[in-house]
N, C-alpha and C positions, 0 to 999 in steps of 0.2 A: 329811902335809901340814903345813907350818909355818903359824902363825897370820899371819905377816907376808907370806905368798904372796899375790899378786894373782890373782884368777880372772877370766878373760875368757870369756864365753859367746858362742859363734857357733853358727849353725844351718846344717845341711847344705843342699845345693841341693834335696834332697828332704826337707823338714822332718817329714814324717809319721813317720819311723822313728827318729831318734836326735838327741841333742844331743852336741856336741863340747865338752869342757872343756879349755882350754889353760891350764896352770898355769905362770906366769912368775915368774922371780926378781925379787924386790922391788926390787933395785938395778939390775941390768943389763937387766931387762925381757926377757931371753932366755927362750924356751920351755924349761921344764925337763921337763915330762911332758905327754902328751896322753891324756886319759881319755875314752872313748866310752861313753855310757850308752844302752842300748837303750830304746826307748819300752816301757813295761809293756803287758801285754794290755789290751784294751779290755773292761772289766767292767761289765755291766749287770744290774740287779735288777729283779724284778717279782714279782707274787703268784704263789705256787706254785699248781699245779693238776694234776689227773689228766686225761690225754688220754682222751677218750671214743672207744673203738674203734667204727669204722664198717665192719664187715666185709661185703664183697660176698657175695650169697647163693650164688655159685658157688665160693666159696673152698674149695680142696681139703683144707685143713689143719684138723684138729680142734683144739678149744680146749685149751690146756695146763691141767692141773689144778693144777700147781705155781705157775705165774706167769700172771697174767691182766690186769695193769694196769701202766701206766707213768705215774709222777708226775714232772713237771718241778718242780724244787725252787726255782725262782725266781732262779737266778744263772747268768749266761752269762759266758764268757771268750773271747778270740779276738784275731785280728789282721786288719786290712784289707790282707792280702797277696794273693798269687796263690792259686789253688785247687789241688785234687788233692793233698790231704794224707792219706797212708796210713802212719802211723808203724809202725816195726818196732823192738823193744826190744833194744839191743845188750848185750853182756856188760859194757861200761863204764858201764852205767846211763843212757846217752843214748838218745833216740828219733831214729832216722834216717828220713827221709821224702823222697819225690819232691815236687815241685811244678811248676806251669807256669801259663802264661797270666796273667802279672802279675809285679810286682816283689816281691822279698824282700830284706831288709836283710842286709848283711855285717858281720862283727865289726870290719872296718877302718873302718866308718862309711860306706862306699859302698853300692851296691845292685846287684843283678843282675836282669835282665829276661829272662823265658823266654816263648816263644810257640811252640806246637806245631803251628800251621797254616802250610802253604805249604812250599816247597822248601827254605827255610832253617830248618826247625823245630829248636828246641832245647828240651831238658827240663832242669829244675833239680834239684839235690840239697841238702837242707837238714837242719837239726838242730833239735829241740826239747829244751831243757835245763831241768831242774827237777822237783821232785817234786810241786808244787802247780800245777794249771792256772791259778789265779788270779795266779801269779807266774812264768809261764813266760818264757823267752827263746827266741825262735825266729830262726834266722838261716840264710843261704845259704852253702854251700860252693863254689858255682859252677854253671856251666851247661855242657851238652854238646850239640853238634850231632849230628843224625842224619836223613838224608834219608828222607821218607816215600814217595817215588816207587815205583810208579805211583800211589799214593794221594796225598791232599792234606793229611793230618794224621798226625802221630806223636806219641802221648801216653804218659805214664807209667801203669804198672799194677803187677803183682806185684813187691813189693820186700821183700827179706829181708836183715837183718844177722845173720850166724851165725858165731861163733868169729872175729870180727874181719874177715870178708869180706862185702862188700856186693854182692848180686846184685840188679840193677836192670832190670826188664822194661819193654818198650815195646810198643805195638799201633798199628795204623793205622786211619784213618777216611776216609771220603769221602762224596759227591764234593765237598762244601764245607761250611763252617760256616754258610752261608745258602743254603738250597735252596727254591725255590718248586715246590710241587706242588699244582695246582689253585689254590684260594684260600688256601692255607695255607703259611706259612713253616716249614721244618724246619731243625734244627741238626744236622749230621753224621749223616744217616739210615742210612748204610752202616757197619756195624761190620766192619772189616777184620780181618786175622789178628794173633795174637799173634806177634811177630817173634822174640824170645829176650831174652837178658840181656847187658847189659854188666857187667863185673866190676871192683870195686876191692878191693885188698888193703891199702890204707892208709886206709880208712874215708872214702872219697868225695873224696879230694884228687887222685887220678889214676885213670884208667880204662883197662881193656883192652876194646877195641871188641867189640860183638856180632859173632859170625862169620856170622850169618844176616842176610838182607835181606828187606824187605817182599815182594818177588816170589818169594823162596825162604825162607819162614818155617820155623821149627823143626818144626812139625807138618804143614807142606805145605798148610794151608788157604788159601783165597782168598775174600775178601769183595767182589770186583770185581762192578760192576753189581748190588749188593745181594744177591748170593749168600750164604745164611746160613752163618755160621761157628759153631762150638761153643766154641772156646777163643779168644775174641777179646780180652777184657780181664780176665784172671784176676788174683786177689788171694790172697796167702798167708794161711793160717789163723794167726791170732795166738795162738801157744802161750805167751806170756809172755816173760820175760827170757831171751834166748839159746835160745829154743825149749825151756824147761825142762819144759813139760808135753806135748810130743809124746808120743803113745802108744807109738811105736815108733822114735823117732829120725828119722823121715822128716819132710820138709817137704811140706805139703798145700796145694794151691790150689783155689779154687772160681771158677767162671766162668760168666757168663750168655751165652746163645746161642739158637739156633733150629735147626729142622730143615727140610730142603727139602720134606718131605711135609706141611707144615702146611696144614690144610684151610681155615683162616680167618685168612690173614695180614692184617696191617695195613701201610700204608706206613710205612716206618721200623721194620719188624717186628723186626729186630735191629740196633740202633744202640748208641751209647755208653751208653744209659740205658734201653733197652727190649729185651725178649726174651720167650721162652716157657719156657725151661728153665734149670736150673743143672746144670753138670757139675763133676766133681771129678777131680783127678789128683795124683800124689805122686812124690817122688823122694828118694833119699838125698842131702842137699845136699853138694856138693864142686865145686871148680872144674872138675874133669873131667866131672862128671855133668851140670851144669845145662844146658848147650847141646847135649847128646847126647840126641836124641829116643828112642833105644833104651833109655835108662836110666829113662825115665818109665813109670809105671803108670797106667792109666785105670780109673776106676770103670765097671763093666760090668753093673750090676744085682745082683740077689741070686739064690742058688740055691734049690732046693726046700726047704731047711732054714732059709731066711731069712739066710743068710750073705753078706756082700759078696763080690763077684767082682771081681778086678783082673786086668787084662790089659796086655801091652805092645803090642798091636795097637790102633792108634788107631781103625780101622774098626769095632771092637767096642764103642766107647764108648757108654754109655746115660746118660740124664738121672738125676741124683740126685733132682731135684725138677721138676715140671711144673705150669704153670698158664698156659694159652694166653692171650696178650696181656695178662698181668698180672705179668710178671717183668721184671727189669732188673739193674742193678748189684747185686753181692752181696759181702758180706764176713762172716767168721766169726771169733769170738774165744772162747777157752776161758776160762771163769769158774771158777777154783779153789774159791772160796768156796761156790758153788752146785753144783760138780761137774757143770756143764753147759756145752754149746756154745750160743752166742748168735749168730744169723744175722740180719743186716739186709739187706733186699731193697728196692730203689727201682724202681717202675714209673714211667718218665718220660713217660707219655702220648704227646703228639705231639713229644717230645724238647725242648720249650721252653714247655710249659704248666705248670699246677699238677701237682705230683707227689705220689705216694703212697708211703709207706714202711711197711713191716710187719716186725715182729720175730718170729722163730721161736726155739724152744729144743729141744734134744735131749740125751740122755745119751751119744750117740755121733755120730761125724761122719757115718755113713752112715744115721742115722735109727733110729727114726721122728722126723720133725720136726713140732712142734706150734706152733700160733699163740699168741703172747703178746698182741699187739695189732696192730690195723690202723689206721695214722694217715693218714687221707685229707687231702690237700692239705697235707702236713707241710712246713713251711718259709716260705711256701707252696710253695716251689720248691727244696727241699733235695735234694742229690745227693752221691754219694760218701760215704755214711753208714757210720760204723765205730765200734767201741768199743775205744779203746786199753787193753790189758790193764794198763798201768802204773798206771792210775788207778782200778782196781776196789777196793772196800773189802775188808777182811778177811773179812766175812761174806758177800760177794758181791752184796749187794743194791743198793748204791749205786755209781755209776759215771759216767762222762762220755761223752756221745754227741758225736762229732766229725763235721762235714760242712761242705760249702760250700753256698751258697744264692743264689738270686735273681739269676742272671746275666742273665735276659731278662725284665725286669719289665713290658714293654709290647709284646711281640711279639704279633702277631695280635690286637691290640686288648685284650689281657689287662691286668689291673690287679693285678700280684702284690704282696701285702703280706707283712710279716714276722710269722710265726707259727710258733713262739713269738717273743717279743721277742728282738732280737739276731741274728735270722737274716739274714745278709748275705753278699755275695761275699767270699770269702777263706777264712779258717780260723775256724771257729765250734765252740765247745764248750759243750754244755749239761749241767749236773749233773741226774741223774735217779736215781730209785729204781724198781726192778721189784719187784712183790709180787703 
């Protein structure tokens, strides 16, 4: 840039996201270059503190001897974008993630808007670029339509970038994002089926449509009229960059759900954020395998010697974990520094109230899983909680907790506050230490 150049600053129609710098020739006033600078993350600081665990008396998980506390280090990063961010670490060092229900900035200075409710549902695909959460650039690669019918919502879930191919899963919800039942309003109380994957071989710029539909989902489940599903909203286990820490080269997913034989169901028993059980499944990832149900294996409990049993028969699937009326959205990340798997589970209460998140640890994917800490009213309404493997310290103790929060701050007369500081709708990252 020459010193004699004249800079003209203009703002986009949506000024939240970026500034456009037009560099003009000093003599002709003609535009020479256009530079678009993304808004940096919203960073907030506060006094560090250790979250005091408030474990319910009926918690089925024993306390971990190795890890028992979580400390929030007093620094938050994030964006007031859309929600539903589940990053997967590609071999090109970028994080690829779905997003939906909001706006996300594009590198050309415009923005994409995704909304997963209704017949015209669309889901977004985005990138998180950078090595430091305090200096990330997050941007959209576009949006993709996919009908939820006969359900009313179709949302992103399991997302995996492996060997340059992006597998992007979606699931369905019903009957509506605003449901009155008695004197309570609920948000999407019916968890529908996992549909399958759309696939991109050019890292999210174009897509091959999913061959399955909501009414003919990959595993044949149906959540219609609130019938409980087991694989509704699965998420891939985060094995690090390009799945480098997979124990056997397979991709694993965990999902929350429920069983029809529940003796104490609650309304919204299996919703987008509530459930009774966690299930697990795995596949050798390839374009040919991902949408072929016969290529998947399902966790079916343990044999008499305590070894995990895997089956291709979906009817034989069994819960990996159970806690009636206290489970919900689940994610797992491998921590190479600690040589442990870390699981985040969120119980969403009545789907739009204060929500509870607890962290579990295990030396293996099939357990035993032990409790690290139980965070009552975390967020106070945090959801889609996950730990991106890219930002775990070498010793494994320090990392960033990613989530969205506080989408329904005043439903049913609630007064939802931000706890910890910086919990808001969009993309939130909190720096933490486990010890």
